[in-house]
N, C-alpha and C positions, 0 to 999 in steps of 0.2 A: 787566210782562212777561206779558200774557195769552196771547200766542202760545206761549211756552215752556210755560206751564201746560197749554194745550190740547194741545200736542204730547206732553207727558208722559202726560196722561190718555189720549190716543188710543193711545199706545204700550202702555199697560196693557190697553186694550180689544183691540188687535190681538193682544197676547200671549195674552189669555184666549181669543180666537176661533181662535187657531192650533191648538188641540188638538181632535181629532175627538170625543173623549168630552165635552168641555165644550160643543161645538156640539150634540151629541146631547142633553145635559141641557137646553139652551135649547130645542131642538125639543120635548122632552117637556113643558116648561113652556108652550110655545106651544100644544101640543095640549090640555093641561089645566093651567091656571094655578092657583096656590095649593096646591102639593103639599108633603107632609111628606117628611122624609128617608126614612122607611120606604117611602113610596109610590115615591120615586125609586129606592130600593134594589131594589124589586121589578121595576122597569123595566130595571135593569142588574144581573142576577144574577151576572154575571161579576166584578163589583166588590165589594169589602168595603164595609161601612158607612163605615169611615174614608176609603176612597178617594172615595166619593160626597161626603162632607163636605168633603174637601180640594178637590175640584173646585168645590163650591158656594162655598167660601171665596175661591177665585180669581175666580169670577164676581161675588161680592159686592164684592170689592175693586175690580173694574172697573166697578162700578155696573150690571152687566147683570142682576143678580138682587137683589131686595129681599126683606126678610122682615118678618113680623109675628107676634106671639105671640097665641094664643088659649088662655088658661090655660097648661097645660103643653105645648101643641102649638105648634110653630114652622112657619109656612107660608112657602113660597118662591114668589115671583112674578117673572115675566119683566119686565124693564124694557127696552123696545126703543129708548129715546131715544138711548143712546150709539151704537147701530148706525146710526140715522138720521143722527146727527151725522157719523159716518165717511163715510156715503154723500154727505152734503152737502159735506163737505170734500174728499173724494178722487174719488169716482165722477163726480158731476155736474160737477166742475171740468174733467175731461178729456172727458166726453161732450158737454158743452154746445156746443162748436164744431161737432161733427159733426151734432148734432140741429138746430142752427140752420141749417146748410147744407142739410139734408134738407127742412126746412120751407120754406126759400126756394126750393129746387128745385121742390117740390110746387106752391107758389104760382105760380112762373113757368110751369110746364107747364099748369096749370089755366087760366091767363089768357093763353095765347098766342093770337094771332089767326092763323087758317089762311088 
């Protein structure tokens, strides 16, 4: 049942991306990858450390953030692969017929004989 597993995984990713704060955390990691919780807390002073860690936990569960340890320091990195998988599954599926029609129209217009 690979489709069921993929749907469950994508559901977790959608849920993680549904929150404004979590998207802001991903944007922060996109801007500067490999940040500590402390650095992320500085970027979001309106949140407690616990709040930042909770959002990171949801993002890690969705595989949108990966972590590595360097001694006592834990670094957080953006993993864009699940976002691309969503785009491949949902966006390109619906956009492809329209883009194909536009490419065909462009070809027809460029190759018309006057």
